[in-house]
C-alpha positions as a Markdown table, in Angstrom:
| # | Residue | x | y | z |
|---|---|---|---|---|
| 1 | Unk | -21.3 | 6.8 | 51.5 |
| 2 | Unk | -23.1 | 5.9 | 48.5 |
| 3 | Unk | -26.8 | 5.6 | 48.2 |
| 4 | Unk | -28.2 | 2.4 | 47.1 |
| 5 | Unk | -30.0 | 2.6 | 43.6 |
| 6 | Unk | -33.6 | 1.7 | 43.5 |
| 7 | Unk | -35.2 | 0.1 | 40.3 |
| 8 | Unk | -36.5 | 2.9 | 38.2 |
| 9 | Unk | -33.9 | 5.4 | 39.3 |
| 10 | Unk | -32.4 | 7.3 | 36.4 |
| 11 | Unk | -34.8 | 5.9 | 33.9 |
| 12 | Unk | -36.8 | 8.2 | 31.9 |
| 13 | Unk | -39.1 | 7.8 | 28.8 |
| 14 | Unk | -37.3 | 8.5 | 25.5 |
| 15 | Unk | -38.0 | 11.9 | 24.3 |
| 16 | Unk | -37.6 | 13.4 | 20.8 |
| 17 | Unk | -34.5 | 15.5 | 20.2 |
| 18 | Unk | -36.2 | 17.6 | 17.6 |
| 19 | Unk | -37.0 | 20.3 | 20.1 |
| 20 | Unk | -33.2 | 20.5 | 21.0 |
| 21 | Unk | -31.9 | 20.4 | 17.5 |
| 22 | Unk | -34.7 | 22.4 | 15.9 |
| 23 | Unk | -33.3 | 25.4 | 13.8 |
| 24 | Unk | -29.8 | 24.1 | 13.6 |
| 25 | Unk | -30.3 | 23.4 | 9.9 |
| 26 | Unk | -33.0 | 25.1 | 7.9 |
| 27 | Unk | -35.4 | 22.8 | 6.2 |
| 28 | Unk | -34.6 | 22.0 | 2.5 |
| 29 | Unk | -30.9 | 22.9 | 3.2 |
| 30 | Unk | -29.6 | 19.4 | 2.2 |
| 31 | Unk | -26.8 | 19.7 | -0.4 |
| 32 | Unk | -27.6 | 19.2 | -4.1 |
| 33 | Unk | -25.5 | 16.1 | -4.9 |
| 34 | Unk | -26.4 | 16.0 | -8.5 |
| 35 | Unk | -23.5 | 18.1 | -9.8 |
| 36 | Unk | -21.1 | 16.0 | -7.9 |
| 37 | Unk | -22.7 | 12.8 | -9.3 |
| 38 | Unk | -22.3 | 14.1 | -12.8 |
| 39 | Unk | -18.6 | 14.8 | -12.1 |
| 40 | Unk | -18.2 | 11.3 | -10.5 |
| 41 | Unk | -19.7 | 9.7 | -13.6 |
| 42 | Unk | -17.5 | 11.6 | -16.0 |
| 43 | Unk | -14.4 | 11.1 | -13.8 |
| 44 | Unk | -13.0 | 7.8 | -15.3 |
| 45 | Unk | -13.2 | 9.3 | -18.8 |
| 46 | Unk | -11.7 | 12.5 | -17.6 |
| 47 | Unk | -8.6 | 11.1 | -15.8 |
| 48 | Unk | -8.4 | 7.6 | -17.2 |
| 49 | Unk | -9.0 | 4.2 | -15.6 |
| 50 | Unk | -5.7 | 4.0 | -13.7 |
| 51 | Unk | -6.1 | 7.3 | -11.9 |
| 52 | Unk | -9.7 | 6.7 | -11.3 |
| 53 | Unk | -8.8 | 3.7 | -9.2 |
| 54 | Unk | -6.5 | 5.8 | -6.8 |
| 55 | Unk | -8.6 | 9.1 | -6.7 |
| 56 | Unk | -12.3 | 10.2 | -6.6 |
| 57 | Unk | -14.2 | 13.2 | -6.4 |
| 58 | Unk | -15.3 | 13.8 | -2.8 |
| 59 | Unk | -17.3 | 17.1 | -2.8 |
| 60 | Unk | -17.9 | 20.4 | -4.3 |
| 61 | Unk | -17.2 | 23.6 | -2.2 |
| 62 | Unk | -19.7 | 26.4 | -2.1 |
| 63 | Unk | -17.5 | 28.3 | -4.7 |
| 64 | Unk | -17.6 | 25.3 | -7.2 |
| 65 | Unk | -14.1 | 23.9 | -6.3 |
| 66 | Unk | -13.9 | 20.2 | -6.8 |
| 67 | Unk | -12.3 | 18.4 | -3.9 |
| 68 | Unk | -10.7 | 15.2 | -4.9 |
| 69 | Unk | -9.6 | 12.4 | -2.4 |
| 70 | Unk | -6.4 | 10.5 | -3.5 |
| 71 | Unk | -5.2 | 7.4 | -1.9 |
| 72 | Unk | -1.8 | 8.6 | -0.8 |
| 73 | Unk | 0.6 | 11.6 | -0.9 |
| 74 | Unk | 2.3 | 10.5 | -4.2 |
| 75 | Unk | -1.0 | 10.4 | -6.0 |
| 76 | Unk | -2.1 | 13.7 | -4.4 |
| 77 | Unk | 1.1 | 15.2 | -6.1 |
| 78 | Unk | 0.5 | 13.5 | -9.4 |
| 79 | Unk | -3.2 | 14.8 | -9.6 |
| 80 | Unk | -2.0 | 18.3 | -8.6 |
| 81 | Unk | 0.3 | 18.2 | -11.5 |
| 82 | Unk | -2.3 | 17.2 | -13.8 |
| 83 | Unk | -4.9 | 19.6 | -12.5 |
| 84 | Unk | -5.2 | 21.6 | -15.7 |
| 85 | Unk | -5.6 | 18.8 | -18.0 |
| 86 | Unk | -8.2 | 17.2 | -15.7 |
| 87 | Unk | -10.2 | 20.4 | -15.4 |
| 88 | Unk | -10.0 | 20.8 | -19.3 |
| 89 | Unk | -11.2 | 17.2 | -19.9 |
| 90 | Unk | -14.1 | 17.7 | -17.4 |
| 91 | Unk | -15.0 | 21.0 | -19.2 |
| 92 | Unk | -15.2 | 19.0 | -22.4 |
| 93 | Unk | -17.2 | 16.4 | -21.0 |
| 94 | Unk | -19.6 | 18.4 | -18.7 |
| 95 | Unk | -19.7 | 21.9 | -20.4 |
| 96 | Unk | -20.9 | 24.5 | -17.9 |
| 97 | Unk | -21.4 | 21.9 | -15.1 |
| 98 | Unk | -17.7 | 21.3 | -14.8 |
| 99 | Unk | -15.8 | 22.6 | -11.9 |
| 100 | Unk | -13.6 | 25.7 | -12.4 |
| 101 | Unk | -11.0 | 24.7 | -9.7 |
| 102 | Unk | -9.7 | 21.5 | -8.1 |
| 103 | Unk | -8.1 | 20.8 | -4.8 |
| 104 | Unk | -6.6 | 17.4 | -4.1 |
| 105 | Unk | -6.0 | 15.9 | -0.7 |
| 106 | Unk | -5.5 | 12.6 | 0.8 |
| 107 | Unk | -8.7 | 10.8 | 1.9 |
| 108 | Unk | -10.7 | 7.8 | 2.0 |
| 109 | Unk | -11.9 | 6.4 | -1.3 |
| 110 | Unk | -15.7 | 5.7 | -1.6 |
| 111 | Unk | -15.2 | 2.1 | -2.5 |
| 112 | Unk | -12.1 | -0.2 | -2.6 |
| 113 | Unk | -10.6 | 0.0 | -6.1 |
| 114 | Unk | -10.8 | -3.3 | -8.1 |
| 115 | Unk | -7.3 | -4.1 | -8.8 |
| 116 | Unk | -7.1 | -6.6 | -11.6 |
| 117 | Unk | -5.4 | -9.7 | -10.4 |
| 118 | Unk | -2.2 | -11.0 | -12.2 |
| 119 | Unk | -3.1 | -14.3 | -14.0 |
| 120 | Unk | -1.6 | -17.5 | -12.4 |
| 121 | Unk | 1.5 | -18.6 | -14.0 |
| 122 | Unk | 1.3 | -21.6 | -16.2 |
| 123 | Unk | 3.3 | -24.8 | -15.4 |
| 124 | Unk | 6.5 | -24.8 | -17.3 |
| 125 | Unk | 6.8 | -26.7 | -20.5 |
| 126 | Unk | 9.1 | -29.7 | -20.9 |
| 127 | Unk | 11.4 | -27.7 | -23.1 |
| 128 | Unk | 11.6 | -25.0 | -20.5 |
| 129 | Unk | 12.3 | -27.5 | -17.8 |
| 130 | Unk | 15.2 | -29.1 | -19.9 |
| 131 | Unk | 16.7 | -25.7 | -20.4 |
| 132 | Unk | 16.4 | -24.8 | -16.7 |
| 133 | Unk | 18.2 | -28.3 | -15.9 |
| 134 | Unk | 21.0 | -27.3 | -18.2 |
| 135 | Unk | 21.5 | -23.9 | -16.6 |
| 136 | Unk | 21.4 | -25.1 | -13.1 |
| 137 | Unk | 23.3 | -28.5 | -13.3 |
| 138 | Unk | 26.6 | -26.9 | -12.1 |
| 139 | Unk | 25.0 | -26.2 | -8.6 |
| 140 | Unk | 26.2 | -28.9 | -6.1 |
| 141 | Unk | 23.5 | -28.7 | -3.4 |
| 142 | Unk | 20.4 | -30.7 | -4.6 |
| 143 | Unk | 17.9 | -28.4 | -2.7 |
| 144 | Unk | 19.4 | -25.2 | -4.1 |
| 145 | Unk | 19.6 | -26.6 | -7.6 |
| 146 | Unk | 16.0 | -27.6 | -7.4 |
| 147 | Unk | 14.9 | -24.1 | -6.2 |
| 148 | Unk | 16.9 | -22.5 | -8.8 |
| 149 | Unk | 15.6 | -24.8 | -11.5 |
| 150 | Unk | 12.1 | -23.7 | -10.7 |
| 151 | Unk | 13.0 | -20.1 | -10.6 |
| 152 | Unk | 14.8 | -20.3 | -14.0 |
| 153 | Unk | 11.8 | -22.2 | -15.5 |
| 154 | Unk | 9.2 | -19.6 | -14.2 |
| 155 | Unk | 11.5 | -16.7 | -15.6 |
| 156 | Unk | 11.7 | -18.4 | -19.1 |
| 157 | Unk | 7.9 | -19.0 | -19.1 |
| 158 | Unk | 7.2 | -15.3 | -18.1 |
| 159 | Unk | 9.2 | -14.1 | -21.0 |
| 160 | Unk | 7.2 | -16.3 | -23.5 |
| 161 | Unk | 3.9 | -14.7 | -22.5 |
| 162 | Unk | 3.2 | -11.2 | -24.0 |
């Protein structure tokens, strides 16, 4: 049979955990993030804007290897193939502060990449609509003809824009 709890049972005053975790990490042992920050700042110039949107420097290992996080497996493979070129470019940009090796793995990127939005299509010109009408006039079903006319007009307008 369970005992009935009384107010205050199990309640203790909060205590500092410093005594419990003291000595687990020596003081002043926080990693120096300055080298990684310099690499991160040079990263877009080293790999190009497109690759910088799908891969980012994540950390430096104790032996100086740069660990890069890529969005997915295909980008992991692409970056691995480009490893020499990327390391060479980082060496040009950073000199002695450049990493000597690189390891690419799938991982979470620090911030969502800003993918440029495709511009909204412009409404088709009168000339384009006339051309679309001529191309779709043989279609018997009026709903299908109208849908095809819109698609043809959009396709013709897209070809006009550079």
